[in-house]
N, C-alpha and C positions, 0 to 999 in steps of 0.2 A: 147383460151382465147379471149373474145370479147373486142374490144377497143372502149369505149364509151366516146367521148369528150364533149357531151352536158352537162353532169353533172359538168365538170370542168369549162365550160364557165359560168354556172349558179352561181357556188361558187365565181368565180372571179367578176362577176357583183354585187353580194351581198356585197362582200368585198369593191369594189369601191364605191358603194352607201353608205356603212357605213363610210368609210374614208371621203367621201365628206360631209356627215352630221356632222361628228366630226369637220372638218375644218370650216364649215360654223358656227357651234355653237360657236367654240372658237373665231373666228373673230368677230362675232356679240357681244359676251360678252365683248371683249376688247374694241370695239367701244362704247358700252354702259357705261362701267366703266370709260373710259378716256374721254368720251364726245367729241369724235373726230368730229362727224358730227355737233354737236351744235357749236363747235368752228369754223368750216368752214363757217357756215351760220350766226352766230351772231357777230363774232369779226369784220368783216368789217363795221358793223353798229355802232361800238363803236369807230371808228377811223376817220381820216380826209376824208376818202372816202365818208362817208355819206353826207358831205357838197357838194361834187361834184355831187353825185347822186340826191340829193333833190333840190339843189339850183344852180348847175352849177358853183360853185366857190369852190376852195380848202379851207378846214377848217372845223371846227365843224359845225353842223347844226344850233346851236344857234347863232354863230358868223356870219354865212353867210346868214341868213334869210333875212337880209335887202338888200342883193345884188341880190336877186331873181328878175327877171323881173316884177313879179306881184306887187312888192313893189314900183315901180316907179310911180310917179304921171303922169298920161296920159292926155295930152291936146295937142291941135294942134292950130296952127295959121299960117296965111299966111306969117308972118314975120320970122318964123322959130325960135322961142324962144328955148333956150336950156333947156332940162330937167335936173333937179338937184336931 
């Protein structure tokens, strides 16, 4: 009787590929149904982090817009007037 192992290896590789595809399909459907990636990418923009990212001050973007450095009046003098 001839012992041929190459057929067994082929069958095992096909089974591993099929299992991998099933797992990838299952995980991608769960991510899409529960909107996991959207939650990770959009939720920080709805919280107080957005104020720090956009304006450099903790708080919502609307409240901290006046604290952004571009909102300051810029002028200079030799006497050193304080910017308000």
